[in-house]
N, C-alpha and C positions, 0 to 999 in steps of 0.2 A: 809463515804463510798462514793467512786467515782461512777459516773454514769456508767463508763465502768464496774466496778465490779458488780454493781447492775444489769446491762444488762446481764452480764455473769451468775450471780446467777439466774436470772429469766429464762434464757434459760435452765439452768441446771434443775431448778424446773419443767420445761415443760416435760423434759425427765422422771423425777421422777414421775410426775403425770400420765404419760402413762405407768409406770412400764417398761420403755425401758432401761434396764441396759446396753446393748451393745451400744445404741445410746449415753447414758450418758458417758460411758467410752471413746468412740471415741471423743465426744465433749471435755472432759477434756484433752485428749491427744493433740487434735488439737489446743486447746486454752490455754494450760498450761502457756505459756509465757505471756499471757495477764492478768493473775491473779497477785495480789500482791505477793511479794516474800514469805511472811510468809505463805500464802495460797498455793503457789507452793510447799513449803517444806512439808506441811501437805498432799497434794495430792500425791506427790512423795513417801512419807513414806507409805501412804495407799496402793499404788500400790506395793511397795516393800513388805509390810507385807502380802498382798494377795498372791503375787508370792511365798514368803517363805512358807506360809501356804500350798499352793497347792503342792509345791515341796516336802514338808515333810509329806504330808498327807498319802502317801503310805508306808512310812518308818515304822510306828508302825505296820501296817498289816504284813509287811515283817518280822519284828522282832518277832511278835507273831507267825508267821508260822515257823520261824527258831526255836523258843523255843519249839513249839509243835513237830517239827521234832526231836530235840534233846531228848525231853522226850520220844518220840516213840522209838528212837534208844536205849535209856537206858532201856526201858521196854523190848525191843527185846533182848538186851544183857543179862538181868536178866533171861528172859525166856530160852534163849539158855544155860546159865549156869545151870539152874535147870534141864533142859533136859539132858545135858551132865553128871551132877552129878547122875541123875537117871539111866542113861545108865551104868555108872561106877559101881553103886551099883548092878544093875542087873547082869552085867558081873562078878563082884566079887562073888556074890551069886552063879552064875552058876559055876564058877571055884571051889568054896568051896564045892559044892555038887557033884562034879565029883568023 
């Protein structure tokens, strides 16, 4: 492990010890090129994975709401059909009793 990498690692740990996620994020971005290539790849992948997770986080909720909306529309259609059938039966009975 090179001294440069050890220095970078210790600086990053200082952010972690302070629970400073934003500071650690900025430090990693500002110093990405100073890390060994294998570490750069892992850091880049971690940022990509985080961005992907954030961008898809709302998709499940939207899909759930859409599904609930479709279920509600189906229930309304069924209720409408039942009411229309009841009206037809009532009207038919009315016509038959004239």
